[in-house]
N, CA, C and O atoms as a Maestro MAE file, in Angstrom:
{
 s_m_m2io_version
 :::
 2.0.0
}

f_m_ct {
 s_m_title
 :::
 protein
 m_atom[344] {
  # First column is atom index #
  i_m_mmod_type
  r_m_x_coord
  r_m_y_coord
  r_m_z_coord
  i_m_residue_number
  s_m_chain_name
  s_m_pdb_residue_name
  s_m_pdb_atom_name
  i_m_atomic_number
  :::
  1 25 41.001 -28.033 -3.595 1 A "UNK " " N  " 7
  2 3 40.149 -27.035 -4.211 1 A "UNK " " CA " 6
  3 2 39.110 -26.549 -3.216 1 A "UNK " " C  " 6
  4 15 38.227 -27.296 -2.796 1 A "UNK " " O  " 8
  5 25 39.233 -25.308 -2.855 2 A "UNK " " N  " 7
  6 3 38.256 -24.713 -1.947 2 A "UNK " " CA " 6
  7 2 37.428 -23.682 -2.703 2 A "UNK " " C  " 6
  8 15 37.960 -22.707 -3.233 2 A "UNK " " O  " 8
  9 25 36.121 -23.910 -2.744 3 A "UNK " " N  " 7
  10 3 35.218 -22.954 -3.365 3 A "UNK " " CA " 6
  11 2 34.572 -22.144 -2.245 3 A "UNK " " C  " 6
  12 15 34.037 -22.695 -1.283 3 A "UNK " " O  " 8
  13 25 34.635 -20.838 -2.394 4 A "UNK " " N  " 7
  14 3 34.064 -19.944 -1.386 4 A "UNK " " CA " 6
  15 2 33.093 -18.975 -2.033 4 A "UNK " " C  " 6
  16 15 33.185 -18.665 -3.221 4 A "UNK " " O  " 8
  17 25 32.163 -18.507 -1.219 5 A "UNK " " N  " 7
  18 3 31.193 -17.508 -1.655 5 A "UNK " " CA " 6
  19 2 31.225 -16.387 -0.623 5 A "UNK " " C  " 6
  20 15 31.189 -16.637 0.582 5 A "UNK " " O  " 8
  21 25 31.292 -15.147 -1.109 6 A "UNK " " N  " 7
  22 3 31.276 -14.017 -0.199 6 A "UNK " " CA " 6
  23 2 30.444 -12.894 -0.802 6 A "UNK " " C  " 6
  24 15 30.265 -12.815 -2.017 6 A "UNK " " O  " 8
  25 25 29.948 -12.044 0.054 7 A "UNK " " N  " 7
  26 3 29.212 -10.871 -0.408 7 A "UNK " " CA " 6
  27 2 29.904 -9.619 0.114 7 A "UNK " " C  " 6
  28 15 30.510 -9.623 1.186 7 A "UNK " " O  " 8
  29 25 29.801 -8.569 -0.653 8 A "UNK " " N  " 7
  30 3 30.377 -7.285 -0.260 8 A "UNK " " CA " 6
  31 2 29.546 -6.161 -0.849 8 A "UNK " " C  " 6
  32 15 29.103 -6.237 -1.995 8 A "UNK " " O  " 8
  33 25 29.340 -5.123 -0.064 9 A "UNK " " N  " 7
  34 3 28.705 -3.918 -0.592 9 A "UNK " " CA " 6
  35 2 29.783 -3.165 -1.342 9 A "UNK " " C  " 6
  36 15 30.672 -2.568 -0.735 9 A "UNK " " O  " 8
  37 25 29.703 -3.195 -2.664 10 A "UNK " " N  " 7
  38 3 30.794 -2.594 -3.433 10 A "UNK " " CA " 6
  39 2 30.474 -1.209 -3.984 10 A "UNK " " C  " 6
  40 15 31.341 -0.546 -4.552 10 A "UNK " " O  " 8
  41 25 29.222 -0.773 -3.814 11 A "UNK " " N  " 7
  42 3 28.883 0.575 -4.263 11 A "UNK " " CA " 6
  43 2 27.710 1.087 -3.434 11 A "UNK " " C  " 6
  44 15 26.694 0.407 -3.294 11 A "UNK " " O  " 8
  45 25 27.858 2.284 -2.890 12 A "UNK " " N  " 7
  46 3 26.789 2.941 -2.145 12 A "UNK " " CA " 6
  47 2 26.694 4.351 -2.705 12 A "UNK " " C  " 6
  48 15 27.661 5.111 -2.668 12 A "UNK " " O  " 8
  49 25 25.514 4.695 -3.228 13 A "UNK " " N  " 7
  50 3 25.333 5.984 -3.886 13 A "UNK " " CA " 6
  51 2 24.148 6.729 -3.291 13 A "UNK " " C  " 6
  52 15 23.187 6.115 -2.828 13 A "UNK " " O  " 8
  53 25 24.222 8.042 -3.306 14 A "UNK " " N  " 7
  54 3 23.102 8.895 -2.925 14 A "UNK " " CA " 6
  55 2 22.508 9.452 -4.216 14 A "UNK " " C  " 6
  56 15 23.204 10.052 -5.035 14 A "UNK " " O  " 8
  57 25 21.202 9.235 -4.376 15 A "UNK " " N  " 7
  58 3 20.542 9.555 -5.643 15 A "UNK " " CA " 6
  59 2 19.365 10.508 -5.410 15 A "UNK " " C  " 6
  60 15 18.554 10.287 -4.511 15 A "UNK " " O  " 8
  61 25 19.274 11.546 -6.205 16 A "UNK " " N  " 7
  62 3 18.067 12.355 -6.324 16 A "UNK " " CA " 6
  63 2 17.791 13.362 -5.229 16 A "UNK " " C  " 6
  64 15 18.533 13.501 -4.257 16 A "UNK " " O  " 8
  65 25 16.694 14.051 -5.434 17 A "UNK " " N  " 7
  66 3 16.257 15.143 -4.570 17 A "UNK " " CA " 6
  67 2 16.050 14.705 -3.126 17 A "UNK " " C  " 6
  68 15 16.347 15.455 -2.196 17 A "UNK " " O  " 8
  69 25 15.541 13.490 -2.939 18 A "UNK " " N  " 7
  70 3 15.214 13.032 -1.593 18 A "UNK " " CA " 6
  71 2 16.287 12.123 -1.004 18 A "UNK " " C  " 6
  72 15 16.054 11.429 -0.014 18 A "UNK " " O  " 8
  73 25 17.451 12.135 -1.619 19 A "UNK " " N  " 7
  74 3 18.641 11.457 -1.084 19 A "UNK " " CA " 6
  75 2 18.429 9.958 -0.836 19 A "UNK " " C  " 6
  76 15 18.829 9.424 0.198 19 A "UNK " " O  " 8
  77 25 17.788 9.290 -1.810 20 A "UNK " " N  " 7
  78 3 17.674 7.836 -1.712 20 A "UNK " " CA " 6
  79 2 19.086 7.246 -1.737 20 A "UNK " " C  " 6
  80 15 19.952 7.709 -2.479 20 A "UNK " " O  " 8
  81 25 19.298 6.237 -0.930 21 A "UNK " " N  " 7
  82 3 20.615 5.596 -0.861 21 A "UNK " " CA " 6
  83 2 20.507 4.243 -1.561 21 A "UNK " " C  " 6
  84 15 19.777 3.353 -1.125 21 A "UNK " " O  " 8
  85 25 21.242 4.116 -2.644 22 A "UNK " " N  " 7
  86 3 21.229 2.887 -3.438 22 A "UNK " " CA " 6
  87 2 22.456 2.058 -3.068 22 A "UNK " " C  " 6
  88 15 23.586 2.546 -3.106 22 A "UNK " " O  " 8
  89 25 22.215 0.810 -2.714 23 A "UNK " " N  " 7
  90 3 23.284 -0.079 -2.267 23 A "UNK " " CA " 6
  91 2 23.400 -1.239 -3.258 23 A "UNK " " C  " 6
  92 15 22.433 -1.957 -3.515 23 A "UNK " " O  " 8
  93 25 24.607 -1.404 -3.809 24 A "UNK " " N  " 7
  94 3 24.861 -2.553 -4.683 24 A "UNK " " CA " 6
  95 2 25.687 -3.563 -3.910 24 A "UNK " " C  " 6
  96 15 26.720 -3.225 -3.331 24 A "UNK " " O  " 8
  97 25 25.225 -4.807 -3.905 25 A "UNK " " N  " 7
  98 3 25.922 -5.891 -3.230 25 A "UNK " " CA " 6
  99 2 26.420 -6.878 -4.275 25 A "UNK " " C  " 6
  100 15 25.657 -7.330 -5.129 25 A "UNK " " O  " 8
  101 25 27.694 -7.206 -4.202 26 A "UNK " " N  " 7
  102 3 28.294 -8.183 -5.104 26 A "UNK " " CA " 6
  103 2 28.371 -9.527 -4.386 26 A "UNK " " C  " 6
  104 15 28.763 -9.600 -3.222 26 A "UNK " " O  " 8
  105 25 27.995 -10.582 -5.094 27 A "UNK " " N  " 7
  106 3 28.191 -11.944 -4.608 27 A "UNK " " CA " 6
  107 2 29.297 -12.537 -5.455 27 A "UNK " " C  " 6
  108 15 29.176 -12.623 -6.678 27 A "UNK " " O  " 8
  109 25 30.381 -12.947 -4.802 28 A "UNK " " N  " 7
  110 3 31.574 -13.417 -5.501 28 A "UNK " " CA " 6
  111 2 31.800 -14.895 -5.177 28 A "UNK " " C  " 6
  112 15 31.828 -15.295 -4.013 28 A "UNK " " O  " 8
  113 25 31.961 -15.690 -6.229 29 A "UNK " " N  " 7
  114 3 32.304 -17.099 -6.095 29 A "UNK " " CA " 6
  115 2 33.764 -17.250 -6.497 29 A "UNK " " C  " 6
  116 15 34.170 -16.830 -7.580 29 A "UNK " " O  " 8
  117 25 34.554 -17.862 -5.599 30 A "UNK " " N  " 7
  118 3 35.983 -18.028 -5.858 30 A "UNK " " CA " 6
  119 2 36.394 -19.484 -5.648 30 A "UNK " " C  " 6
  120 15 35.817 -20.203 -4.832 30 A "UNK " " O  " 8
  121 25 37.399 -19.891 -6.405 31 A "UNK " " N  " 7
  122 3 38.010 -21.205 -6.211 31 A "UNK " " CA " 6
  123 2 39.497 -20.983 -5.994 31 A "UNK " " C  " 6
  124 15 40.195 -20.464 -6.865 31 A "UNK " " O  " 8
  125 25 39.966 -21.379 -4.829 32 A "UNK " " N  " 7
  126 3 41.373 -21.192 -4.456 32 A "UNK " " CA " 6
  127 2 41.835 -19.757 -4.671 32 A "UNK " " C  " 6
  128 15 42.941 -19.512 -5.154 32 A "UNK " " O  " 8
  129 25 40.963 -18.803 -4.301 33 A "UNK " " N  " 7
  130 3 41.316 -17.390 -4.393 33 A "UNK " " CA " 6
  131 2 41.151 -16.773 -5.767 33 A "UNK " " C  " 6
  132 15 41.387 -15.577 -5.933 33 A "UNK " " O  " 8
  133 25 40.748 -17.564 -6.765 34 A "UNK " " N  " 7
  134 3 40.549 -17.058 -8.121 34 A "UNK " " CA " 6
  135 2 39.054 -16.860 -8.342 34 A "UNK " " C  " 6
  136 15 38.266 -17.788 -8.162 34 A "UNK " " O  " 8
  137 25 38.668 -15.647 -8.734 35 A "UNK " " N  " 7
  138 3 37.255 -15.341 -8.938 35 A "UNK " " CA " 6
  139 2 36.700 -16.101 -10.138 35 A "UNK " " C  " 6
  140 15 37.241 -16.026 -11.241 35 A "UNK " " O  " 8
  141 25 35.606 -16.840 -9.905 36 A "UNK " " N  " 7
  142 3 34.935 -17.572 -10.974 36 A "UNK " " CA " 6
  143 2 33.726 -16.805 -11.501 36 A "UNK " " C  " 6
  144 15 33.453 -16.807 -12.701 36 A "UNK " " O  " 8
  145 25 33.017 -16.160 -10.604 37 A "UNK " " N  " 7
  146 3 31.849 -15.389 -11.033 37 A "UNK " " CA " 6
  147 2 31.556 -14.285 -10.028 37 A "UNK " " C  " 6
  148 15 31.968 -14.327 -8.869 37 A "UNK " " O  " 8
  149 25 30.823 -13.296 -10.530 38 A "UNK " " N  " 7
  150 3 30.405 -12.164 -9.701 38 A "UNK " " CA " 6
  151 2 29.024 -11.746 -10.203 38 A "UNK " " C  " 6
  152 15 28.822 -11.535 -11.399 38 A "UNK " " O  " 8
  153 25 28.088 -11.632 -9.282 39 A "UNK " " N  " 7
  154 3 26.753 -11.150 -9.636 39 A "UNK " " CA " 6
  155 2 26.371 -10.036 -8.677 39 A "UNK " " C  " 6
  156 15 26.959 -9.890 -7.605 39 A "UNK " " O  " 8
  157 25 25.376 -9.252 -9.077 40 A "UNK " " N  " 7
  158 3 25.026 -8.067 -8.306 40 A "UNK " " CA " 6
  159 2 23.546 -8.046 -7.974 40 A "UNK " " C  " 6
  160 15 22.712 -8.545 -8.730 40 A "UNK " " O  " 8
  161 25 23.241 -7.459 -6.833 41 A "UNK " " N  " 7
  162 3 21.862 -7.141 -6.476 41 A "UNK " " CA " 6
  163 2 21.874 -5.729 -5.898 41 A "UNK " " C  " 6
  164 15 22.905 -5.245 -5.430 41 A "UNK " " O  " 8
  165 25 20.725 -5.086 -5.938 42 A "UNK " " N  " 7
  166 3 20.632 -3.718 -5.437 42 A "UNK " " CA " 6
  167 2 19.400 -3.576 -4.560 42 A "UNK " " C  " 6
  168 15 18.409 -4.289 -4.721 42 A "UNK " " O  " 8
  169 25 19.490 -2.654 -3.646 43 A "UNK " " N  " 7
  170 3 18.307 -2.229 -2.915 43 A "UNK " " CA " 6
  171 2 18.459 -0.746 -2.598 43 A "UNK " " C  " 6
  172 15 19.560 -0.195 -2.597 43 A "UNK " " O  " 8
  173 25 17.318 -0.121 -2.328 44 A "UNK " " N  " 7
  174 3 17.292 1.313 -2.088 44 A "UNK " " CA " 6
  175 2 16.762 1.573 -0.688 44 A "UNK " " C  " 6
  176 15 15.797 0.949 -0.246 44 A "UNK " " O  " 8
  177 25 17.405 2.501 -0.004 45 A "UNK " " N  " 7
  178 3 16.970 2.943 1.320 45 A "UNK " " CA " 6
  179 2 16.379 4.343 1.142 45 A "UNK " " C  " 6
  180 15 17.101 5.309 0.890 45 A "UNK " " O  " 8
  181 25 15.060 4.432 1.276 46 A "UNK " " N  " 7
  182 3 14.363 5.708 1.145 46 A "UNK " " CA " 6
  183 2 14.402 6.448 2.487 46 A "UNK " " C  " 6
  184 15 14.697 5.850 3.522 46 A "UNK " " O  " 8
  185 25 14.102 7.752 2.464 47 A "UNK " " N  " 7
  186 3 14.120 8.515 3.718 47 A "UNK " " CA " 6
  187 2 13.149 7.986 4.780 47 A "UNK " " C  " 6
  188 15 13.357 8.219 5.971 47 A "UNK " " O  " 8
  189 25 12.098 7.280 4.367 48 A "UNK " " N  " 7
  190 3 11.144 6.741 5.341 48 A "UNK " " CA " 6
  191 2 11.369 5.252 5.629 48 A "UNK " " C  " 6
  192 15 10.529 4.611 6.261 48 A "UNK " " O  " 8
  193 25 12.490 4.705 5.173 49 A "UNK " " N  " 7
  194 3 12.794 3.282 5.382 49 A "UNK " " CA " 6
  195 2 13.371 3.033 6.770 49 A "UNK " " C  " 6
  196 15 13.978 3.912 7.382 49 A "UNK " " O  " 8
  197 25 13.164 1.805 7.250 50 A "UNK " " N  " 7
  198 3 13.804 1.351 8.484 50 A "UNK " " CA " 6
  199 2 15.207 0.885 8.094 50 A "UNK " " C  " 6
  200 15 15.359 -0.064 7.324 50 A "UNK " " O  " 8
  201 25 16.212 1.544 8.618 51 A "UNK " " N  " 7
  202 3 17.587 1.205 8.238 51 A "UNK " " CA " 6
  203 2 18.311 0.420 9.334 51 A "UNK " " C  " 6
  204 15 19.536 0.302 9.302 51 A "UNK " " O  " 8
  205 25 17.575 -0.111 10.289 52 A "UNK " " N  " 7
  206 3 18.212 -0.783 11.428 52 A "UNK " " CA " 6
  207 2 18.982 -2.039 11.034 52 A "UNK " " C  " 6
  208 15 19.911 -2.434 11.739 52 A "UNK " " O  " 8
  209 25 18.614 -2.676 9.918 53 A "UNK " " N  " 7
  210 3 19.312 -3.887 9.482 53 A "UNK " " CA " 6
  211 2 20.420 -3.615 8.469 53 A "UNK " " C  " 6
  212 15 21.030 -4.552 7.953 53 A "UNK " " O  " 8
  213 25 20.682 -2.357 8.183 54 A "UNK " " N  " 7
  214 3 21.696 -2.007 7.188 54 A "UNK " " CA " 6
  215 2 23.100 -2.090 7.801 54 A "UNK " " C  " 6
  216 15 23.266 -2.152 9.020 54 A "UNK " " O  " 8
  217 25 24.091 -2.090 6.926 55 A "UNK " " N  " 7
  218 3 25.488 -2.127 7.373 55 A "UNK " " CA " 6
  219 2 25.860 -0.809 8.055 55 A "UNK " " C  " 6
  220 15 25.134 0.181 7.960 55 A "UNK " " O  " 8
  221 25 26.984 -0.815 8.732 56 A "UNK " " N  " 7
  222 3 27.478 0.388 9.407 56 A "UNK " " CA " 6
  223 2 27.690 1.524 8.415 56 A "UNK " " C  " 6
  224 15 27.375 2.675 8.714 56 A "UNK " " O  " 8
  225 25 28.220 1.208 7.237 57 A "UNK " " N  " 7
  226 3 28.457 2.244 6.223 57 A "UNK " " CA " 6
  227 2 27.151 2.881 5.760 57 A "UNK " " C  " 6
  228 15 27.063 4.103 5.633 57 A "UNK " " O  " 8
  229 25 26.138 2.056 5.509 58 A "UNK " " N  " 7
  230 3 24.845 2.580 5.056 58 A "UNK " " CA " 6
  231 2 24.193 3.391 6.179 58 A "UNK " " C  " 6
  232 15 23.637 4.458 5.922 58 A "UNK " " O  " 8
  233 25 24.254 2.908 7.395 59 A "UNK " " N  " 7
  234 3 23.688 3.657 8.522 59 A "UNK " " CA " 6
  235 2 24.347 5.026 8.656 59 A "UNK " " C  " 6
  236 15 23.674 6.006 8.976 59 A "UNK " " O  " 8
  237 25 25.639 5.105 8.418 60 A "UNK " " N  " 7
  238 3 26.341 6.391 8.489 60 A "UNK " " CA " 6
  239 2 25.827 7.339 7.412 60 A "UNK " " C  " 6
  240 15 25.670 8.536 7.656 60 A "UNK " " O  " 8
  241 25 25.569 6.811 6.235 61 A "UNK " " N  " 7
  242 3 25.044 7.647 5.154 61 A "UNK " " CA " 6
  243 2 23.606 8.078 5.445 61 A "UNK " " C  " 6
  244 15 23.227 9.214 5.158 61 A "UNK " " O  " 8
  245 25 22.817 7.183 6.008 62 A "UNK " " N  " 7
  246 3 21.451 7.538 6.409 62 A "UNK " " CA " 6
  247 2 21.499 8.692 7.405 62 A "UNK " " C  " 6
  248 15 20.753 9.661 7.267 62 A "UNK " " O  " 8
  249 25 22.361 8.596 8.393 63 A "UNK " " N  " 7
  250 3 22.477 9.657 9.401 63 A "UNK " " CA " 6
  251 2 22.882 10.986 8.769 63 A "UNK " " C  " 6
  252 15 22.423 12.046 9.194 63 A "UNK " " O  " 8
  253 25 23.738 10.928 7.760 64 A "UNK " " N  " 7
  254 3 24.220 12.154 7.123 64 A "UNK " " CA " 6
  255 2 23.195 12.768 6.176 64 A "UNK " " C  " 6
  256 15 23.005 13.984 6.176 64 A "UNK " " O  " 8
  257 25 22.532 11.939 5.367 65 A "UNK " " N  " 7
  258 3 21.693 12.469 4.288 65 A "UNK " " CA " 6
  259 2 20.206 12.494 4.588 65 A "UNK " " C  " 6
  260 15 19.496 13.337 4.038 65 A "UNK " " O  " 8
  261 25 19.708 11.613 5.431 66 A "UNK " " N  " 7
  262 3 18.273 11.583 5.724 66 A "UNK " " CA " 6
  263 2 17.979 12.475 6.938 66 A "UNK " " C  " 6
  264 15 17.599 12.010 8.012 66 A "UNK " " O  " 8
  265 25 18.173 13.756 6.712 67 A "UNK " " N  " 7
  266 3 17.924 14.752 7.755 67 A "UNK " " CA " 6
  267 2 16.417 14.909 7.965 67 A "UNK " " C  " 6
  268 15 15.617 14.420 7.168 67 A "UNK " " O  " 8
  269 25 16.042 15.590 9.034 68 A "UNK " " N  " 7
  270 3 14.621 15.842 9.283 68 A "UNK " " CA " 6
  271 2 13.991 16.611 8.129 68 A "UNK " " C  " 6
  272 15 12.844 16.353 7.765 68 A "UNK " " O  " 8
  273 25 14.726 17.548 7.553 69 A "UNK " " N  " 7
  274 3 14.201 18.331 6.427 69 A "UNK " " CA " 6
  275 2 13.937 17.436 5.218 69 A "UNK " " C  " 6
  276 15 12.904 17.570 4.561 69 A "UNK " " O  " 8
  277 25 14.851 16.535 4.924 70 A "UNK " " N  " 7
  278 3 14.673 15.616 3.792 70 A "UNK " " CA " 6
  279 2 13.502 14.678 4.060 70 A "UNK " " C  " 6
  280 15 12.690 14.433 3.168 70 A "UNK " " O  " 8
  281 25 13.404 14.149 5.278 71 A "UNK " " N  " 7
  282 3 12.300 13.247 5.623 71 A "UNK " " CA " 6
  283 2 10.950 13.947 5.495 71 A "UNK " " C  " 6
  284 15 9.992 13.365 4.985 71 A "UNK " " O  " 8
  285 25 10.873 15.191 5.955 72 A "UNK " " N  " 7
  286 3 9.631 15.959 5.873 72 A "UNK " " CA " 6
  287 2 9.253 16.232 4.422 72 A "UNK " " C  " 6
  288 15 8.094 16.071 4.040 72 A "UNK " " O  " 8
  289 25 10.216 16.641 3.623 73 A "UNK " " N  " 7
  290 3 9.950 16.916 2.201 73 A "UNK " " CA " 6
  291 2 9.534 15.644 1.470 73 A "UNK " " C  " 6
  292 15 8.641 15.682 0.623 73 A "UNK " " O  " 8
  293 25 10.167 14.523 1.787 74 A "UNK " " N  " 7
  294 3 9.819 13.253 1.147 74 A "UNK " " CA " 6
  295 2 8.411 12.821 1.547 74 A "UNK " " C  " 6
  296 15 7.646 12.367 0.696 74 A "UNK " " O  " 8
  297 25 8.057 12.952 2.820 75 A "UNK " " N  " 7
  298 3 6.712 12.586 3.276 75 A "UNK " " CA " 6
  299 2 5.655 13.438 2.577 75 A "UNK " " C  " 6
  300 15 4.603 12.926 2.193 75 A "UNK " " O  " 8
  301 25 5.923 14.720 2.410 76 A "UNK " " N  " 7
  302 3 4.992 15.602 1.705 76 A "UNK " " CA " 6
  303 2 4.866 15.193 0.245 76 A "UNK " " C  " 6
  304 15 3.769 15.201 -0.314 76 A "UNK " " O  " 8
  305 25 5.978 14.840 -0.368 77 A "UNK " " N  " 7
  306 3 5.968 14.395 -1.766 77 A "UNK " " CA " 6
  307 2 5.150 13.109 -1.926 77 A "UNK " " C  " 6
  308 15 4.335 12.997 -2.842 77 A "UNK " " O  " 8
  309 25 5.367 12.162 -1.050 78 A "UNK " " N  " 7
  310 3 4.623 10.895 -1.112 78 A "UNK " " CA " 6
  311 2 3.132 11.153 -0.907 78 A "UNK " " C  " 6
  312 15 2.301 10.610 -1.635 78 A "UNK " " O  " 8
  313 25 2.791 11.978 0.081 79 A "UNK " " N  " 7
  314 3 1.383 12.277 0.354 79 A "UNK " " CA " 6
  315 2 0.718 12.972 -0.834 79 A "UNK " " C  " 6
  316 15 -0.438 12.693 -1.153 79 A "UNK " " O  " 8
  317 25 1.439 13.866 -1.479 80 A "UNK " " N  " 7
  318 3 0.885 14.599 -2.624 80 A "UNK " " CA " 6
  319 2 0.712 13.721 -3.847 80 A "UNK " " C  " 6
  320 15 -0.091 14.033 -4.727 80 A "UNK " " O  " 8
  321 25 1.455 12.628 -3.915 81 A "UNK " " N  " 7
  322 3 1.411 11.770 -5.091 81 A "UNK " " CA " 6
  323 2 0.763 10.404 -4.844 81 A "UNK " " C  " 6
  324 15 0.884 9.493 -5.663 81 A "UNK " " O  " 8
  325 25 0.079 10.275 -3.714 82 A "UNK " " N  " 7
  326 3 -0.637 9.056 -3.399 82 A "UNK " " CA " 6
  327 2 -2.114 9.275 -3.669 82 A "UNK " " C  " 6
  328 15 -2.710 10.199 -3.116 82 A "UNK " " O  " 8
  329 25 -2.720 8.439 -4.514 83 A "UNK " " N  " 7
  330 3 -4.146 8.639 -4.818 83 A "UNK " " CA " 6
  331 2 -5.009 8.423 -3.565 83 A "UNK " " C  " 6
  332 15 -4.726 7.563 -2.730 83 A "UNK " " O  " 8
  333 25 -6.043 9.215 -3.470 84 A "UNK " " N  " 7
  334 3 -6.993 9.068 -2.358 84 A "UNK " " CA " 6
  335 2 -7.810 7.800 -2.544 84 A "UNK " " C  " 6
  336 15 -8.223 7.467 -3.654 84 A "UNK " " O  " 8
  337 25 -8.035 7.100 -1.443 85 A "UNK " " N  " 7
  338 3 -8.887 5.913 -1.481 85 A "UNK " " CA " 6
  339 2 -10.244 6.297 -0.938 85 A "UNK " " C  " 6
  340 15 -10.349 6.899 0.130 85 A "UNK " " O  " 8
  341 25 -11.268 5.954 -1.665 86 A "UNK " " N  " 7
  342 3 -12.632 6.282 -1.224 86 A "UNK " " CA " 6
  343 2 -13.282 5.132 -0.540 86 A "UNK " " C  " 6
  344 15 -14.430 5.239 -0.109 86 A "UNK " " O  " 8
  :::
 }
 m_bond[343] {
  # First column is bond index #
  i_m_from
  i_m_to
  i_m_order
  :::
  1 1 2 1
  2 2 3 1
  3 3 4 2
  4 3 5 1
  5 5 6 1
  6 6 7 1
  7 7 8 2
  8 7 9 1
  9 9 10 1
  10 10 11 1
  11 11 12 2
  12 11 13 1
  13 13 14 1
  14 14 15 1
  15 15 16 2
  16 15 17 1
  17 17 18 1
  18 18 19 1
  19 19 20 2
  20 19 21 1
  21 21 22 1
  22 22 23 1
  23 23 24 2
  24 23 25 1
  25 25 26 1
  26 26 27 1
  27 27 28 2
  28 27 29 1
  29 29 30 1
  30 30 31 1
  31 31 32 2
  32 31 33 1
  33 33 34 1
  34 34 35 1
  35 35 36 2
  36 35 37 1
  37 37 38 1
  38 38 39 1
  39 39 40 2
  40 39 41 1
  41 41 42 1
  42 42 43 1
  43 43 44 2
  44 43 45 1
  45 45 46 1
  46 46 47 1
  47 47 48 2
  48 47 49 1
  49 49 50 1
  50 50 51 1
  51 51 52 2
  52 51 53 1
  53 53 54 1
  54 54 55 1
  55 55 56 2
  56 55 57 1
  57 57 58 1
  58 58 59 1
  59 59 60 2
  60 59 61 1
  61 61 62 1
  62 62 63 1
  63 63 64 2
  64 63 65 1
  65 65 66 1
  66 66 67 1
  67 67 68 2
  68 67 69 1
  69 69 70 1
  70 70 71 1
  71 71 72 2
  72 71 73 1
  73 73 74 1
  74 74 75 1
  75 75 76 2
  76 75 77 1
  77 77 78 1
  78 78 79 1
  79 79 80 2
  80 79 81 1
  81 81 82 1
  82 82 83 1
  83 83 84 2
  84 83 85 1
  85 85 86 1
  86 86 87 1
  87 87 88 2
  88 87 89 1
  89 89 90 1
  90 90 91 1
  91 91 92 2
  92 91 93 1
  93 93 94 1
  94 94 95 1
  95 95 96 2
  96 95 97 1
  97 97 98 1
  98 98 99 1
  99 99 100 2
  100 99 101 1
  101 101 102 1
  102 102 103 1
  103 103 104 2
  104 103 105 1
  105 105 106 1
  106 106 107 1
  107 107 108 2
  108 107 109 1
  109 109 110 1
  110 110 111 1
  111 111 112 2
  112 111 113 1
  113 113 114 1
  114 114 115 1
  115 115 116 2
  116 115 117 1
  117 117 118 1
  118 118 119 1
  119 119 120 2
  120 119 121 1
  121 121 122 1
  122 122 123 1
  123 123 124 2
  124 123 125 1
  125 125 126 1
  126 126 127 1
  127 127 128 2
  128 127 129 1
  129 129 130 1
  130 130 131 1
  131 131 132 2
  132 131 133 1
  133 133 134 1
  134 134 135 1
  135 135 136 2
  136 135 137 1
  137 137 138 1
  138 138 139 1
  139 139 140 2
  140 139 141 1
  141 141 142 1
  142 142 143 1
  143 143 144 2
  144 143 145 1
  145 145 146 1
  146 146 147 1
  147 147 148 2
  148 147 149 1
  149 149 150 1
  150 150 151 1
  151 151 152 2
  152 151 153 1
  153 153 154 1
  154 154 155 1
  155 155 156 2
  156 155 157 1
  157 157 158 1
  158 158 159 1
  159 159 160 2
  160 159 161 1
  161 161 162 1
  162 162 163 1
  163 163 164 2
  164 163 165 1
  165 165 166 1
  166 166 167 1
  167 167 168 2
  168 167 169 1
  169 169 170 1
  170 170 171 1
  171 171 172 2
  172 171 173 1
  173 173 174 1
  174 174 175 1
  175 175 176 2
  176 175 177 1
  177 177 178 1
  178 178 179 1
  179 179 180 2
  180 179 181 1
  181 181 182 1
  182 182 183 1
  183 183 184 2
  184 183 185 1
  185 185 186 1
  186 186 187 1
  187 187 188 2
  188 187 189 1
  189 189 190 1
  190 190 191 1
  191 191 192 2
  192 191 193 1
  193 193 194 1
  194 194 195 1
  195 195 196 2
  196 195 197 1
  197 197 198 1
  198 198 199 1
  199 199 200 2
  200 199 201 1
  201 201 202 1
  202 202 203 1
  203 203 204 2
  204 203 205 1
  205 205 206 1
  206 206 207 1
  207 207 208 2
  208 207 209 1
  209 209 210 1
  210 210 211 1
  211 211 212 2
  212 211 213 1
  213 213 214 1
  214 214 215 1
  215 215 216 2
  216 215 217 1
  217 217 218 1
  218 218 219 1
  219 219 220 2
  220 219 221 1
  221 221 222 1
  222 222 223 1
  223 223 224 2
  224 223 225 1
  225 225 226 1
  226 226 227 1
  227 227 228 2
  228 227 229 1
  229 229 230 1
  230 230 231 1
  231 231 232 2
  232 231 233 1
  233 233 234 1
  234 234 235 1
  235 235 236 2
  236 235 237 1
  237 237 238 1
  238 238 239 1
  239 239 240 2
  240 239 241 1
  241 241 242 1
  242 242 243 1
  243 243 244 2
  244 243 245 1
  245 245 246 1
  246 246 247 1
  247 247 248 2
  248 247 249 1
  249 249 250 1
  250 250 251 1
  251 251 252 2
  252 251 253 1
  253 253 254 1
  254 254 255 1
  255 255 256 2
  256 255 257 1
  257 257 258 1
  258 258 259 1
  259 259 260 2
  260 259 261 1
  261 261 262 1
  262 262 263 1
  263 263 264 2
  264 263 265 1
  265 265 266 1
  266 266 267 1
  267 267 268 2
  268 267 269 1
  269 269 270 1
  270 270 271 1
  271 271 272 2
  272 271 273 1
  273 273 274 1
  274 274 275 1
  275 275 276 2
  276 275 277 1
  277 277 278 1
  278 278 279 1
  279 279 280 2
  280 279 281 1
  281 281 282 1
  282 282 283 1
  283 283 284 2
  284 283 285 1
  285 285 286 1
  286 286 287 1
  287 287 288 2
  288 287 289 1
  289 289 290 1
  290 290 291 1
  291 291 292 2
  292 291 293 1
  293 293 294 1
  294 294 295 1
  295 295 296 2
  296 295 297 1
  297 297 298 1
  298 298 299 1
  299 299 300 2
  300 299 301 1
  301 301 302 1
  302 302 303 1
  303 303 304 2
  304 303 305 1
  305 305 306 1
  306 306 307 1
  307 307 308 2
  308 307 309 1
  309 309 310 1
  310 310 311 1
  311 311 312 2
  312 311 313 1
  313 313 314 1
  314 314 315 1
  315 315 316 2
  316 315 317 1
  317 317 318 1
  318 318 319 1
  319 319 320 2
  320 319 321 1
  321 321 322 1
  322 322 323 1
  323 323 324 2
  324 323 325 1
  325 325 326 1
  326 326 327 1
  327 327 328 2
  328 327 329 1
  329 329 330 1
  330 330 331 1
  331 331 332 2
  332 331 333 1
  333 333 334 1
  334 334 335 1
  335 335 336 2
  336 335 337 1
  337 337 338 1
  338 338 339 1
  339 339 340 2
  340 339 341 1
  341 341 342 1
  342 342 343 1
  343 343 344 2
  :::
 }
}
C-alpha cells in the first residue's frame, strides 16, 4: 500500500476588469493510484503582484493579461479607493 500526495493547478481563470488571475490548486491523496481525497485552495495574482514564484502557466497568463495599460488602470483604481492617512 503506497499512499501518495500530489498537488496540481487544476484551474486558472482571468477575472474582472483588471484581469486578476485566480489559481485553484488541488491537493490529491491517493492509495495505490486510487484517489482517496481531494481538497482545494485558491490564490489570486493581481496586476501589481510579484509573480516570480508562480508556475510557468500562470507566468504566461500574467505576461498576456497584465499589460502596462491594465497595470496603470489598476494602480489608479487602487489609489482612488485607498483612504488618505493623516
